Structure formats: C-alpha cells, structure tokens
N, CA and C atoms as an extended XYZ file, in Angstrom:
483
Properties=species:S:1:pos:R:3:atomname:S:1:resname:S:1:resid:I:1 pbc="F F F"
N       147.556       76.326       79.131 N   UNK     1
C       147.793       77.053       80.327 CA  UNK     1
C       149.003       76.472       81.040 C   UNK     1
N       149.740       77.384       81.590 N   UNK     2
C       151.000       76.901       82.272 CA  UNK     2
C       150.646       76.462       83.703 C   UNK     2
N       151.585       75.815       84.329 N   UNK     3
C       151.316       75.216       85.644 CA  UNK     3
C       151.154       76.292       86.710 C   UNK     3
N       151.768       77.509       86.525 N   UNK     4
C       151.574       78.572       87.517 CA  UNK     4
C       150.132       79.064       87.533 C   UNK     4
N       149.513       79.181       86.369 N   UNK     5
C       148.093       79.635       86.326 CA  UNK     5
C       147.184       78.568       86.927 C   UNK     5
N       147.443       77.332       86.661 N   UNK     6
C       146.631       76.216       87.207 CA  UNK     6
C       146.769       76.221       88.713 C   UNK     6
N       147.978       76.387       89.240 N   UNK     7
C       148.203       76.400       90.661 CA  UNK     7
C       147.438       77.558       91.328 C   UNK     7
N       147.439       78.712       90.710 N   UNK     8
C       146.701       79.867       91.280 CA  UNK     8
C       145.177       79.589       91.234 C   UNK     8
N       144.723       78.978       90.227 N   UNK     9
C       143.257       78.711       90.120 CA  UNK     9
C       142.868       77.728       91.178 C   UNK     9
N       143.698       76.684       91.365 N   UNK    10
C       143.387       75.685       92.369 CA  UNK    10
C       143.428       76.314       93.793 C   UNK    10
N       144.374       77.147       94.065 N   UNK    11
C       144.489       77.843       95.325 CA  UNK    11
C       143.298       78.736       95.589 C   UNK    11
N       142.883       79.503       94.561 N   UNK    12
C       141.714       80.371       94.696 CA  UNK    12
C       140.456       79.574       94.908 C   UNK    12
N       140.303       78.498       94.227 N   UNK    13
C       139.131       77.646       94.386 CA  UNK    13
C       139.082       77.105       95.813 C   UNK    13
N       140.175       76.606       96.320 N   UNK    14
C       140.208       76.092       97.692 CA  UNK    14
C       139.835       77.167       98.711 C   UNK    14
N       140.392       78.363       98.539 N   UNK    15
C       140.088       79.476       99.448 CA  UNK    15
C       138.604       79.877       99.378 C   UNK    15
N       138.053       79.887       98.244 N   UNK    16
C       136.626       80.186       98.074 CA  UNK    16
C       135.721       79.108       98.728 C   UNK    16
N       136.153       77.883       98.626 N   UNK    17
C       135.369       76.803       99.204 CA  UNK    17
C       135.475       76.781      100.743 C   UNK    17
N       136.596       77.205      101.246 N   UNK    18
C       136.776       77.218      102.719 CA  UNK    18
C       136.300       78.495      103.364 C   UNK    18
N       136.030       79.543      102.607 N   UNK    19
C       135.591       80.832      103.165 CA  UNK    19
C       134.356       80.746      104.037 C   UNK    19
N       133.301       79.987      103.681 N   UNK    20
C       132.144       79.885      104.568 CA  UNK    20
C       132.459       79.321      105.930 C   UNK    20
N       133.439       78.440      106.022 N   UNK    21
C       133.852       77.896      107.304 CA  UNK    21
C       134.436       78.958      108.194 C   UNK    21
N       135.169       79.863      107.613 N   UNK    22
C       135.770       80.989      108.388 CA  UNK    22
C       134.778       81.970      108.871 C   UNK    22
N       133.619       82.005      108.233 N   UNK    23
C       132.593       82.978      108.621 CA  UNK    23
C       131.946       82.677      109.945 C   UNK    23
N       132.018       81.440      110.371 N   UNK    24
C       131.442       81.054      111.662 CA  UNK    24
C       132.301       81.580      112.759 C   UNK    24
N       131.656       82.090      113.840 N   UNK    25
C       132.425       82.734      114.891 CA  UNK    25
C       132.609       81.749      116.097 C   UNK    25
N       132.119       80.571      116.017 N   UNK    26
C       132.235       79.663      117.124 CA  UNK    26
C       133.748       79.299      117.363 C   UNK    26
N       134.171       79.535      118.555 N   UNK    27
C       135.573       79.303      118.922 CA  UNK    27
C       135.736       77.839      119.274 C   UNK    27
N       136.981       77.341      119.082 N   UNK    28
C       137.247       75.905      119.392 CA  UNK    28
C       136.918       75.487      120.835 C   UNK    28
N       137.087       76.433      121.785 N   UNK    29
C       136.847       76.093      123.161 CA  UNK    29
C       135.325       76.054      123.473 C   UNK    29
N       134.477       76.525      122.540 N   UNK    30
C       133.018       76.502      122.750 CA  UNK    30
C       132.433       75.152      122.252 C   UNK    30
N       133.080       74.460      121.392 N   UNK    31
C       132.544       73.281      120.718 CA  UNK    31
C       132.320       72.155      121.752 C   UNK    31
N       131.161       71.566      121.722 N   UNK    32
C       130.831       70.464      122.658 CA  UNK    32
C       131.396       69.145      122.161 C   UNK    32
N       131.639       68.243      123.082 N   UNK    33
C       132.259       66.939      122.703 CA  UNK    33
C       131.226       66.011      122.074 C   UNK    33
N       129.929       66.172      122.474 N   UNK    34
C       128.863       65.356      121.912 CA  UNK    34
C       128.406       65.987      120.612 C   UNK    34
N       128.578       65.296      119.487 N   UNK    35
C       128.226       65.850      118.162 CA  UNK    35
C       126.752       66.194      118.033 C   UNK    35
N       125.895       65.419      118.675 N   UNK    36
C       124.461       65.710      118.584 CA  UNK    36
C       124.111       67.001      119.313 C   UNK    36
N       124.676       67.171      120.527 N   UNK    37
C       124.432       68.410      121.249 CA  UNK    37
C       125.029       69.615      120.492 C   UNK    37
N       126.192       69.425      119.924 N   UNK    38
C       126.833       70.506      119.147 CA  UNK    38
C       125.965       70.893      117.950 C   UNK    38
N       125.386       69.893      117.314 N   UNK    39
C       124.496       70.215      116.155 CA  UNK    39
C       123.290       70.951      116.630 C   UNK    39
N       122.700       70.588      117.743 N   UNK    40
C       121.584       71.319      118.351 CA  UNK    40
C       121.980       72.749      118.713 C   UNK    40
N       123.188       72.868      119.266 N   UNK    41
C       123.652       74.219      119.637 CA  UNK    41
C       123.808       75.124      118.424 C   UNK    41
N       124.345       74.538      117.341 N   UNK    42
C       124.512       75.322      116.115 CA  UNK    42
C       123.210       75.696      115.514 C   UNK    42
N       122.266       74.757      115.566 N   UNK    43
C       120.939       75.036      115.037 CA  UNK    43
C       120.254       76.171      115.823 C   UNK    43
N       120.325       76.093      117.151 N   UNK    44
C       119.750       77.132      117.978 CA  UNK    44
C       120.473       78.461      117.758 C   UNK    44
N       121.783       78.444      117.707 N   UNK    45
C       122.589       79.681      117.505 CA  UNK    45
C       122.273       80.337      116.192 C   UNK    45
N       121.901       79.523      115.203 N   UNK    46
C       121.545       80.153      113.867 CA  UNK    46
C       120.194       80.808      113.894 C   UNK    46
N       119.392       80.508      114.885 N   UNK    47
C       118.010       81.126      114.973 CA  UNK    47
C       117.993       82.356      115.916 C   UNK    47
N       119.077       82.635      116.613 N   UNK    48
C       119.107       83.673      117.607 CA  UNK    48
C       119.865       84.908      117.094 C   UNK    48
N       119.311       86.092      117.265 N   UNK    49
C       119.907       87.318      116.786 CA  UNK    49
C       120.987       87.791      117.772 C   UNK    49
N       122.100       88.270      117.166 N   UNK    50
C       123.097       88.944      118.009 CA  UNK    50
C       122.567       90.316      118.348 C   UNK    50
N       122.475       90.594      119.656 N   UNK    51
C       121.931       91.870      120.123 CA  UNK    51
C       122.851       93.033      119.849 C   UNK    51
N       124.092       92.765      119.522 N   UNK    52
C       125.037       93.841      119.208 CA  UNK    52
C       125.016       94.172      117.708 C   UNK    52
N       125.119       93.087      116.915 N   UNK    53
C       125.214       93.250      115.429 CA  UNK    53
C       123.840       93.433      114.849 C   UNK    53
N       122.838       92.761      115.400 N   UNK    54
C       121.418       92.830      115.036 CA  UNK    54
C       121.055       92.311      113.659 C   UNK    54
N       121.980       92.124      112.766 N   UNK    55
C       121.624       91.511      111.455 CA  UNK    55
C       122.365       90.185      111.286 C   UNK    55
N       122.935       89.699      112.336 N   UNK    56
C       123.671       88.391      112.279 CA  UNK    56
C       123.101       87.495      113.382 C   UNK    56
N       123.252       86.235      113.135 N   UNK    57
C       122.921       85.266      114.227 CA  UNK    57
C       124.119       85.220      115.180 C   UNK    57
N       123.850       84.669      116.377 N   UNK    58
C       124.964       84.604      117.328 CA  UNK    58
C       126.029       83.573      116.848 C   UNK    58
N       125.581       82.692      115.925 N   UNK    59
C       126.532       81.747      115.369 CA  UNK    59
C       127.545       82.374      114.432 C   UNK    59
N       127.175       83.524      113.835 N   UNK    60
C       128.039       84.208      112.874 CA  UNK    60
C       128.756       85.403      113.516 C   UNK    60
N       128.272       85.894      114.615 N   UNK    61
C       128.796       87.135      115.214 CA  UNK    61
C       130.070       86.889      116.020 C   UNK    61
N       130.985       87.843      115.898 N   UNK    62
C       132.203       87.806      116.729 CA  UNK    62
C       132.085       88.657      117.969 C   UNK    62
N       130.922       89.245      118.272 N   UNK    63
C       130.752       90.121      119.433 CA  UNK    63
C       130.891       89.300      120.680 C   UNK    63
N       131.352       89.933      121.797 N   UNK    64
C       131.503       89.235      123.057 CA  UNK    64
C       130.135       88.756      123.595 C   UNK    64
N       129.116       89.558      123.427 N   UNK    65
C       127.781       89.115      123.880 CA  UNK    65
C       127.304       87.889      123.104 C   UNK    65
N       127.571       87.822      121.862 N   UNK    66
C       127.189       86.646      121.068 CA  UNK    66
C       127.915       85.413      121.602 C   UNK    66
N       129.177       85.560      121.928 N   UNK    67
C       129.931       84.424      122.505 CA  UNK    67
C       129.342       84.004      123.832 C   UNK    67
N       128.989       84.987      124.640 N   UNK    68
C       128.316       84.660      125.909 CA  UNK    68
C       127.012       83.911      125.725 C   UNK    68
N       126.244       84.325      124.706 N   UNK    69
C       124.963       83.634      124.424 CA  UNK    69
C       125.212       82.229      123.889 C   UNK    69
N       126.220       82.103      123.054 N   UNK    70
C       126.560       80.712      122.537 CA  UNK    70
C       126.920       79.762      123.698 C   UNK    70
N       127.685       80.315      124.652 N   UNK    71
C       128.091       79.510      125.795 CA  UNK    71
C       126.878       79.227      126.648 C   UNK    71
N       125.989       80.150      126.865 N   UNK    72
C       124.778       79.946      127.622 CA  UNK    72
C       123.895       78.868      126.974 C   UNK    72
N       123.737       78.897      125.655 N   UNK    73
C       123.001       77.870      124.951 CA  UNK    73
C       123.594       76.533      125.203 C   UNK    73
N       124.902       76.416      125.146 N   UNK    74
C       125.540       75.146      125.335 CA  UNK    74
C       125.458       74.650      126.824 C   UNK    74
N       125.487       75.586      127.750 N   UNK    75
C       125.325       75.215      129.155 CA  UNK    75
C       123.892       74.645      129.363 C   UNK    75
N       122.920       75.350      128.781 N   UNK    76
C       121.534       74.887      128.996 CA  UNK    76
C       121.339       73.526      128.345 C   UNK    76
N       121.987       73.277      127.190 N   UNK    77
C       121.906       71.934      126.548 CA  UNK    77
C       122.525       70.908      127.420 C   UNK    77
N       123.676       71.195      128.034 N   UNK    78
C       124.323       70.289      128.961 CA  UNK    78
C       123.413       69.939      130.161 C   UNK    78
N       122.637       70.919      130.597 N   UNK    79
C       121.748       70.708      131.739 CA  UNK    79
C       120.496       69.851      131.331 C   UNK    79
N       120.295       69.627      130.038 N   UNK    80
C       119.172       68.814      129.563 CA  UNK    80
C       117.962       69.584      129.110 C   UNK    80
N       118.105       70.922      128.957 N   UNK    81
C       116.957       71.680      128.482 CA  UNK    81
C       116.629       71.337      126.960 C   UNK    81
N       115.367       71.426      126.639 N   UNK    82
C       115.025       71.212      125.237 CA  UNK    82
C       115.231       72.515      124.432 C   UNK    82
N       115.179       72.404      123.142 N   UNK    83
C       115.411       73.607      122.307 CA  UNK    83
C       114.318       74.664      122.599 C   UNK    83
N       113.082       74.233      122.777 N   UNK    84
C       112.013       75.160      123.105 CA  UNK    84
C       112.205       75.831      124.460 C   UNK    84
N       112.699       75.057      125.417 N   UNK    85
C       112.945       75.628      126.746 CA  UNK    85
C       114.083       76.713      126.667 C   UNK    85
N       115.033       76.461      125.863 N   UNK    86
C       116.180       77.391      125.757 CA  UNK    86
C       115.654       78.674      125.034 C   UNK    86
N       114.901       78.494      123.955 N   UNK    87
C       114.328       79.680      123.286 CA  UNK    87
C       113.427       80.466      124.182 C   UNK    87
N       112.574       79.754      124.954 N   UNK    88
C       111.676       80.433      125.905 CA  UNK    88
C       112.441       81.214      126.961 C   UNK    88
N       113.515       80.632      127.435 N   UNK    89
C       114.357       81.296      128.473 CA  UNK    89
C       114.986       82.588      127.893 C   UNK    89
N       115.522       82.509      126.671 N   UNK    90
C       116.116       83.662      126.077 CA  UNK    90
C       115.086       84.723      125.696 C   UNK    90
N       113.900       84.316      125.263 N   UNK    91
C       112.841       85.289      124.929 CA  UNK    91
C       112.361       85.983      126.232 C   UNK    91
N       112.293       85.202      127.303 N   UNK    92
C       111.854       85.802      128.559 CA  UNK    92
C       112.899       86.818      129.057 C   UNK    92
N       114.146       86.549      128.789 N   UNK    93
C       115.249       87.387      129.181 CA  UNK    93
C       115.428       88.602      128.292 C   UNK    93
N       115.319       88.427      126.970 N   UNK    94
C       115.663       89.491      126.028 CA  UNK    94
C       114.494       89.923      125.108 C   UNK    94
N       113.381       89.255      125.203 N   UNK    95
C       112.232       89.593      124.390 CA  UNK    95
C       112.306       88.889      123.024 C   UNK    95
N       111.206       89.076      122.253 N   UNK    96
C       111.118       88.411      120.922 CA  UNK    96
C       112.250       88.892      119.975 C   UNK    96
N       112.825       90.063      120.310 N   UNK    97
C       113.861       90.587      119.415 CA  UNK    97
C       115.036       89.675      119.229 C   UNK    97
N       115.273       88.785      120.209 N   UNK    98
C       116.423       87.882      120.122 CA  UNK    98
C       116.242       86.820      119.048 C   UNK    98
N       114.961       86.573      118.669 N   UNK    99
C       114.682       85.578      117.603 CA  UNK    99
C       114.842       86.238      116.245 C   UNK    99
N       115.589       85.550      115.355 N   UNK   100
C       115.688       86.107      114.011 CA  UNK   100
C       114.343       86.045      113.265 C   UNK   100
N       113.490       85.101      113.613 N   UNK   101
C       112.138       85.008      113.027 CA  UNK   101
C       111.143       85.086      114.200 C   UNK   101
N       110.809       86.284      114.601 N   UNK   102
C       109.846       86.392      115.774 CA  UNK   102
C       108.509       85.857      115.396 C   UNK   102
N       107.758       85.338      116.369 N   UNK   103
C       106.428       84.811      116.126 CA  UNK   103
C       105.451       85.866      115.751 C   UNK   103
N       104.388       85.490      115.024 N   UNK   104
C       103.288       86.478      114.726 CA  UNK   104
C       102.371       86.444      115.901 C   UNK   104
N       102.295       87.600      116.584 N   UNK   105
C       101.376       87.740      117.696 CA  UNK   105
C       101.035       89.233      117.773 C   UNK   105
N       100.207       89.605      118.725 N   UNK   106
C        99.718       90.978      118.824 CA  UNK   106
C       100.816       92.004      118.887 C   UNK   106
N       101.847       91.692      119.649 N   UNK   107
C       102.998       92.658      119.849 CA  UNK   107
C       103.836       92.798      118.580 C   UNK   107
N       103.802       91.801      117.686 N   UNK   108
C       104.636       91.860      116.486 CA  UNK   108
C       103.850       92.028      115.202 C   UNK   108
N       102.562       92.332      115.268 N   UNK   109
C       101.761       92.411      114.075 CA  UNK   109
C       102.265       93.528      113.140 C   UNK   109
N       102.761       94.625      113.696 N   UNK   110
C       103.214       95.709      112.852 CA  UNK   110
C       104.543       95.305      112.175 C   UNK   110
N       105.372       94.599      112.835 N   UNK   111
C       106.598       94.098      112.209 CA  UNK   111
C       106.272       93.221      110.996 C   UNK   111
N       105.344       92.322      111.103 N   UNK   112
C       104.986       91.428      110.012 CA  UNK   112
C       104.127       92.096      109.018 C   UNK   112
N       103.251       93.036      109.418 N   UNK   113
C       102.308       93.647      108.473 CA  UNK   113
C       102.828       94.912      107.829 C   UNK   113
N       103.926       95.486      108.287 N   UNK   114
C       104.420       96.742      107.747 CA  UNK   114
C       104.654       96.671      106.235 C   UNK   114
N       105.321       95.675      105.686 N   UNK   115
C       105.538       95.641      104.262 CA  UNK   115
C       104.231       95.640      103.454 C   UNK   115
N       103.241       94.925      103.935 N   UNK   116
C       101.938       94.898      103.229 CA  UNK   116
C       101.266       96.293      103.351 C   UNK   116
N       101.314       96.834      104.530 N   UNK   117
C       100.700       98.168      104.759 CA  UNK   117
C       101.396       99.218      103.868 C   UNK   117
N       102.686       99.180      103.733 N   UNK   118
C       103.442      100.127      102.924 CA  UNK   118
C       103.057       99.927      101.442 C   UNK   118
N       102.987       98.681      101.031 N   UNK   119
C       102.577       98.365       99.632 CA  UNK   119
C       101.193       98.851       99.317 C   UNK   119
N       100.257       98.628      100.212 N   UNK   120
C        98.871       99.090       99.989 CA  UNK   120
C        98.800      100.635       99.985 C   UNK   120
N        99.470      101.277      100.930 N   UNK   121
C        99.476      102.717      101.016 CA  UNK   121
C       100.097      103.327       99.778 C   UNK   121
N       101.185      102.755       99.327 N   UNK   122
C       101.836      103.286       98.063 CA  UNK   122
C       100.929      103.095       96.869 C   UNK   122
N       100.236      101.964       96.752 N   UNK   123
C        99.344      101.742       95.660 CA  UNK   123
C        98.149      102.728       95.722 C   UNK   123
N        97.684      102.975       96.933 N   UNK   124
C        96.596      103.951       97.071 CA  UNK   124
C        96.984      105.352       96.688 C   UNK   124
N        98.189      105.745       97.065 N   UNK   125
C        98.715      107.065       96.692 CA  UNK   125
C        98.842      107.182       95.169 C   UNK   125
N        99.384      106.158       94.559 N   UNK   126
C        99.497      106.212       93.110 CA  UNK   126
C        98.137      106.236       92.421 C   UNK   126
N        97.204      105.476       92.927 N   UNK   127
C        95.829      105.460       92.328 CA  UNK   127
C        95.195      106.842       92.440 C   UNK   127
N        95.272      107.463       93.619 N   UNK   128
C        94.643      108.775       93.820 CA  UNK   128
C        95.354      109.822       92.960 C   UNK   128
N        96.646      109.763       92.888 N   UNK   129
C        97.420      110.726       92.086 CA  UNK   129
C        97.064      110.638       90.592 C   UNK   129
N        96.918      109.419       90.094 N   UNK   130
C        96.540      109.208       88.674 CA  UNK   130
C        95.122      109.703       88.395 C   UNK   130
N        94.177      109.418       89.318 N   UNK   131
C        92.797      109.901       89.106 CA  UNK   131
C        92.729      111.409       89.119 C   UNK   131
N        93.494      112.019       90.040 N   UNK   132
C        93.456      113.470       90.146 CA  UNK   132
C        94.133      114.073       88.867 C   UNK   132
N        95.181      113.441       88.339 N   UNK   133
C        95.843      113.900       87.151 CA  UNK   133
C        94.903      113.857       85.971 C   UNK   133
N        94.132      112.794       85.861 N   UNK   134
C        93.195      112.603       84.760 CA  UNK   134
C        92.051      113.611       84.882 C   UNK   134
N        91.566      113.847       86.079 N   UNK   135
C        90.431      114.732       86.237 CA  UNK   135
C        90.833      116.198       86.016 C   UNK   135
N        92.091      116.549       86.300 N   UNK   136
C        92.587      117.906       86.096 CA  UNK   136
C        92.992      118.179       84.662 C   UNK   136
N        93.293      117.146       83.917 N   UNK   137
C        93.833      117.315       82.537 CA  UNK   137
C        92.885      118.092       81.646 C   UNK   137
N        91.588      117.787       81.574 N   UNK   138
C        90.682      118.547       80.704 CA  UNK   138
C        90.523      120.010       81.166 C   UNK   138
N        90.584      120.233       82.439 N   UNK   139
C        90.390      121.608       82.952 CA  UNK   139
C        91.620      122.468       82.622 C   UNK   139
N        92.802      121.842       82.557 N   UNK   140
C        93.983      122.627       82.283 CA  UNK   140
C        94.184      122.888       80.791 C   UNK   140
N        93.514      122.113       79.943 N   UNK   141
C        93.757      122.303       78.483 CA  UNK   141
C        92.915      123.543       78.053 C   UNK   141
N        93.590      124.420       77.378 N   UNK   142
C        92.953      125.637       76.897 CA  UNK   142
C        92.960      125.575       75.366 C   UNK   142
N        91.758      125.763       74.793 N   UNK   143
C        91.746      125.733       73.337 CA  UNK   143
C        92.036      127.173       72.823 C   UNK   143
N        92.757      127.206       71.731 N   UNK   144
C        93.115      128.503       71.076 CA  UNK   144
C        92.011      128.999       70.195 C   UNK   144
N        91.902      130.281       70.165 N   UNK   145
C        90.960      130.851       69.207 CA  UNK   145
C        91.598      130.795       67.813 C   UNK   145
N        90.770      131.004       66.795 N   UNK   146
C        91.267      130.981       65.393 CA  UNK   146
C        92.381      131.996       65.188 C   UNK   146
N        92.260      133.170       65.738 N   UNK   147
C        93.295      134.201       65.597 CA  UNK   147
C        94.610      133.773       66.253 C   UNK   147
N        94.522      133.196       67.463 N   UNK   148
C        95.678      132.737       68.167 CA  UNK   148
C        96.349      131.586       67.438 C   UNK   148
N        95.546      130.672       66.885 N   UNK   149
C        96.094      129.548       66.151 CA  UNK   149
C        96.817      129.999       64.895 C   UNK   149
N        96.233      131.015       64.193 N   UNK   150
C        96.907      131.540       62.978 CA  UNK   150
C        98.226      132.224       63.305 C   UNK   150
N        98.213      132.972       64.436 N   UNK   151
C        99.426      133.657       64.865 CA  UNK   151
C       100.503      132.639       65.239 C   UNK   151
N       100.128      131.549       65.956 N   UNK   152
C       101.040      130.481       66.335 CA  UNK   152
C       101.624      129.808       65.119 C   UNK   152
N       100.790      129.494       64.126 N   UNK   153
C       101.282      128.858       62.885 CA  UNK   153
C       102.242      129.783       62.140 C   UNK   153
N       101.934      131.061       62.184 N   UNK   154
C       102.819      132.065       61.523 CA  UNK   154
C       104.152      132.107       62.216 C   UNK   154
N       104.143      132.102       63.544 N   UNK   155
C       105.375      132.107       64.309 CA  UNK   155
C       106.197      130.838       64.068 C   UNK   155
N       105.541      129.717       64.035 N   UNK   156
C       106.261      128.473       63.807 CA  UNK   156
C       106.777      128.387       62.370 C   UNK   156
N       106.067      128.973       61.476 N   UNK   157
C       106.500      128.985       60.053 CA  UNK   157
C       107.703      129.893       59.900 C   UNK   157
N       107.859      130.948       60.626 N   UNK   158
C       109.001      131.837       60.554 CA  UNK   158
C       110.232      131.144       61.100 C   UNK   158
N       110.091      130.347       62.179 N   UNK   159
C       111.230      129.662       62.734 CA  UNK   159
C       111.795      128.620       61.799 C   UNK   159
N       110.915      127.962       61.058 N   UNK   160
C       111.343      126.947       60.113 CA  UNK   160
C       112.069      127.514       58.911 C   UNK   160
N       111.940      128.798       58.578 N   UNK   161
C       112.565      129.409       57.394 CA  UNK   161
C       114.000      129.729       57.634 C   UNK   161
C-alpha cells in the first residue's frame, strides 16, 4: 500500500474515533469547573429526555430547551441538591415523561405492560385463527362422486396429450 492510502485510512480512523465526542451537545460554557460535579451533571443529563426531540437525552440534544435543562441541572448541583432531589424537581415540573426510564407505577403500567399485552393479544389472535381454520377445513372439503372423478381424470388426461 502506498503512503497516500495509509494516510487516508489513519485520517478516517481518527474521525470515526472522535465522532462520538461530537455527538454530545454540551457547550463549553456549560461545563462545570469541578470534575465531580460535571460527571454528576453528565450522568443526570443522560437520564433525562429532551422534551423537544423526545428520543434523545438532554445531554445529546441540541435543542434550546435541552440546553436550558442542562444549565438548570448544573445550577441545582451548584446549590448542593442531590441527584434524587434534582430528578424529583424535574418530575414535579414536567412529569415522568422527562425520565428516559420512567418508574413502574399505576400511571405508567400501560407504558411498561403494552409490549406484553400486544404479544399476548397477537398470540391469542393467531391461536383462534388457526383453530378456526382447522375446524372449517373438513366442512369445506367436498368429495367428488365417481362420475365427477372420472370426468376430471379425463379432462386432465386430455391436457397432458
């Protein structure tokens, strides 16, 4: 391999390795000076849903609301709130929807149970359809009389000639 191909491969490898770092939306002015608090802020941000994007955490989202929530989390950490207190504050304000993994409770049972309910309902439909198909099969089969069978064999014999 020539040096140009090797250089391109090295460049591509470096870009691919650095790509996950670019996916984070945290701006430099948001980063806290205390590394332990920043690690807690990142951990909390990864657990909170962006209310605009809805399928991303606020740590990954570039939406303005996500930035505001990241700043709010950092402010609450600076004030000395625990992780649980911050989560409770945000749940009180936005509901369980803000959590990427909402707790299992009465209000969220359908959210957690829906996949199982759909699976059971689908299995039940398939089971009933198969039983119905089997029970209708003998009733639908019509036996031919000897004359009809002879005529059918004659017709099939003519097509083969």
